N, C-alpha and C positions, 0 to 999 in steps of 0.2 A: 580412446580420444586422437580425434582427428586434431591438429596442428591449425588448423584455418578455426575448427569453433569457438564461436564466441559464449564468456561465461558471463552469469547473471545473477545475482544474491538477490533474492524475494524473500522476505522478512512477512508475518504471519503466512506463515505459509502450510499450517496443519488444515487449515478450514476453510471454507468462502472462499471469496476474491482472490482469496493468495493461492490457495490451492488448483483455482481454475488458472490462473496466472502461470504459476510452475507447468501444468499441464499444454496448455496452451505454446508455451516459452520451447518447453520440449519436443514438440510436435513441428515445432518450424527450426528445429538443430541444434538450440541450443544448451553448453552446457550449466549446470544450476549447482547454486549453495542456497540450502531450503533453512531458514532459521524460523526456528517456533516455538515456544513453551513446550508444549505438552508430545512428547518423545512420540509415541503410539500415532498421533495421529501427526506426524510428520514423520513417519515412517511409512504411514499407507501414501502417503501424496511420493515420497521417494521410490517405493515400488507402481505409484503408475507411472511416472516420467522415466522410470527406468525402462519400462518396456518397449518406450515409444522410440527411445535409440540412445536416450538421455543418459551424461555420467552425471552423478548426482551426490553431493556432497549434503547431509544431512544434521545441522548442528542446532540440539536443543536449549537453546540459550531464552532468558527475559533480556529483552532490549533495551532495558531500563537500567540493566545494570552498568555500574562504571567501566569494565571491562569487556563489555561483548561487542563493544565497535572496534577495538585492535581485536578483538579475538577472532571475531568474521572475519577480517580482509585478511590476517594472516592463513587464516585458513582456506580461503580461495586462493590467497596467494601462491603459498604451499602446493596445493593441488592440484593449478590448472596453470600459474606464472600471468596471470591476465585476469580485470575486472572489466569488462565491459558494459555492465549497466548493474545499475542497482535500482531495486523495487522497494519504494520504503510503503511497506502495504500494513503492517502490522496497527491496528488501533483498538481504541478503546470509546464506549460510547457512554455518558447516564444519562437519562435526562430524567429532568425535575423544574420545578418551578424557583425563582431564585428563595426565598424566602422557605424553603424545603431542602435547599440541595445544600451540599457538606461541603466545607472548603476541601476536604482528604480529599473528595472527588474529584475535582477540580486538578488539586495540585497533581495525582494520577495519572488525568487525562494528556495534562501536560506535559509529564514525562514519557507518555508513549505518544500522544500526538505532533509532538514540536520537538521536545530535548532528544529521542534517541533517532528521529533525521537525521538532528543536527550531528549529531555525533558520528552518525553514520558517513552519512556524507562527507566529512572533515578528516575521516579515520580513511575514504578509499580518492580521493581527491590526487593524489600521488598514483595509484595505480586508472585512474580514468580519464587523469589527462595524458597516459603516454598511450593510452589506446582513440582516446579522443571519444571516449563514453557518452555516456547519460545517464540522468537522473530520474525516475520517474517517481511523485510522489504522490499514494493516493487519498485524496483529501475528502470532500464530501461540500455537496451544495448548501450543506447544514453553515457552509464558512462563505456565503454567497445572501442567501436569505433569512429575514426575520422568521424567527421561529421563537414565537413566544411556549416557553416549558423546556427550551435547548440552547436558551442562550450561552449558557457555561460551555456546551459540547462546540455551539458555533466559534467561539471564540478561538478553542484548542485551533479550528479548521480555516477559518481566515489566519491566523499564524498561519499555517502551514504554506496558505495558500499567498502571502505577502513573502515569506521564504523563497518559493519556490520563484516568483519574477524577480526578487532580489538577486537572487544566487544564478538568476540565467544571464544577469547583465555581467555579476559579480566575477564568472566563471566562464563567459564566453572568451575568444571562441572556441576551447579548445573542451570543454564537457555545455552538454546540454542539460536544462533542468526544467522540466514539463513538468504540469499535476495531468492528473485524471478528478474528474467533480464526478462521484455518483449519486443518483438519486438513491431511492428505498431500493434495493435488493433482497433478494430470499436468503440471507445467510443466520449462522448461528449466535451472529454478535446479538438479534432481538431477544435470543433466549434468555441473555446477559447481562439482559440492561435492569434486574432485580424489580420487574412489575411484576402487577397479579396478573394472573388468565385472561378477567375480565379490562383491564388495562392495556393489556397487551393485545387481546383484541381488539377494543376500540382504536388504539391508537396505529393498526396493521390499517383495519376499515377507511379512516381519515388518511390515511397516506395514500390508498390506491384510490379512493375519490378525488384526489388533490393532484393527482397525477392525469393528466392529459392521452396521458397510453392508454391509463385505464387499470395498471397493474405495477407489479412490483417486478424492475428487470431481474436476467439470471446472470450467475457471476460468470459467465461464458462472454455474455456482452459488456464486461468493461474489460474481459481479459483481452480481448483481440484489437482494445484500442490502445493499450498499454503496450502490448506487442507495435505495434505498429510506431508507435511514437518512438522508441528504443532501436527500429528498426534502419540500418543504413538508408534507404528510400530516404528517410524522415529528417535527414542532416541540416535541412532549413530551417527545423520547426523549435525552436528555444523559446521557453517563457508561456508557453499555453497553459492555461486553465479550463480546460476542457471538459464542462458536462455532459456525464453519459446518465441522461433521467429519467426519460423517458417524457420531456416536456415539460417536467415539476418548475426550473426554475423559469419559468418563460415570467 
């Protein structure tokens, strides 16, 4: 490991946007602590990042477990002695009209989308202050745009957006806090919504039709902006809620 190499923690790194972020940061010369629930998928990401020259620690953990945040930061500091960036990418989506939604789904979404980022940010603050590092929260345009049938999911992302902007002020000037707000991006998260094949097909058609770019985004198209926000030449950017959505939030 080069002593100059910066270190990023990326959650939800096993698939989708999280994997794309990890791969982009590895190519940019970052060393990585990758966190995700499924060890075999995390290992696949680790292999690609290692081939790109990154020193990688893969840590299979559920970010909602109470001990996870302290364990993740401890592992990062033990392995590398520093933390320069925290990317809170792990997320959970459940879509349903309010009369059909379950409160257990709402509780789980808040645990993954809000409580876990809060816990990780708190645990990483001392190291991030020392490195004058940054946080990027991977949110969603669902936190900005009114979406019938997705109100509860949107509420968790709106909370993450507010957290981002408030912490950008609270933790300034030593820690920058920004958020990326993707629109519809082709990832396995859609296969995990619990929808029927027909309902999923209808949803995907509606999302593509209502996006000015006329298509779903690709994970790499989001990852490049995460890499930009944590880069040293973005030192004057904090409190940003950056839509990367093909124009859907216009």
